[in-house]
NUTOR-304300 format. One record per residue (C-alpha): residue number from 1; x, y, z. Coordinates in steps of 0.2 Angstrom, whole numbers. Layout:
# residues N
n;x;y;z
NUM;X;Y;Z
...
***
This chain:
# residues 82
n;x;y;z
1;147;537;5
2;132;526;10
3;116;527;-1
4;109;538;13
5;123;551;14
6;121;553;-7
7;103;556;-6
8;107;571;7
9;122;578;-3
10;111;576;-19
11;96;586;-11
12;109;599;-4
13;116;602;-20
14;99;605;-29
15;96;617;-15
16;82;605;-5
17;83;599;13
18;75;586;21
19;64;596;30
20;57;603;14
21;56;589;4
22;45;580;20
23;33;596;19
24;33;595;-1
25;27;577;1
26;16;580;16
27;25;568;29
28;33;571;45
29;53;575;43
30;57;562;53
31;46;549;41
32;57;555;26
33;74;555;37
34;69;536;42
35;64;532;24
36;81;537;17
37;91;530;30
38;84;513;29
39;96;502;22
40;80;493;13
41;75;507;5
42;62;501;-9
43;66;509;-28
44;49;517;-27
45;54;527;-12
46;71;532;-22
47;59;539;-37
48;50;549;-26
49;64;557;-19
50;74;561;-33
51;57;566;-41
52;55;580;-27
53;75;585;-27
54;75;585;-47
55;88;571;-52
56;89;556;-58
57;92;539;-48
58;108;538;-55
59;114;553;-47
60;113;544;-31
61;124;530;-37
62;135;541;-48
63;154;538;-40
64;147;523;-30
65;161;512;-26
66;160;495;-19
67;163;492;-1
68;163;480;13
69;165;483;32
70;176;472;40
71;166;461;53
72;180;462;67
73;185;481;68
74;170;489;59
75;183;498;47
76;177;499;29
77;189;490;16
78;194;498;1
79;190;488;-16
80;199;493;-31
81;191;488;-46
82;201;486;-65
***
């Protein structure tokens, strides 16, 4: 699961929506959505989002597994770390 999907899933678990969090932050929904989907999201932005959700940064990375995307076919390559 990519980080943006994990953030949205954690928010949903806490009963939060992107539009609701954007309203709490005083920004447009599109702005928050772009921030969450940005592959270069900053730690500061992650901390703000976690605070709004009421979770820790660890929740965004729990159960995270390394993932490599095949440059030829675009499919994920599964990695098992033992």
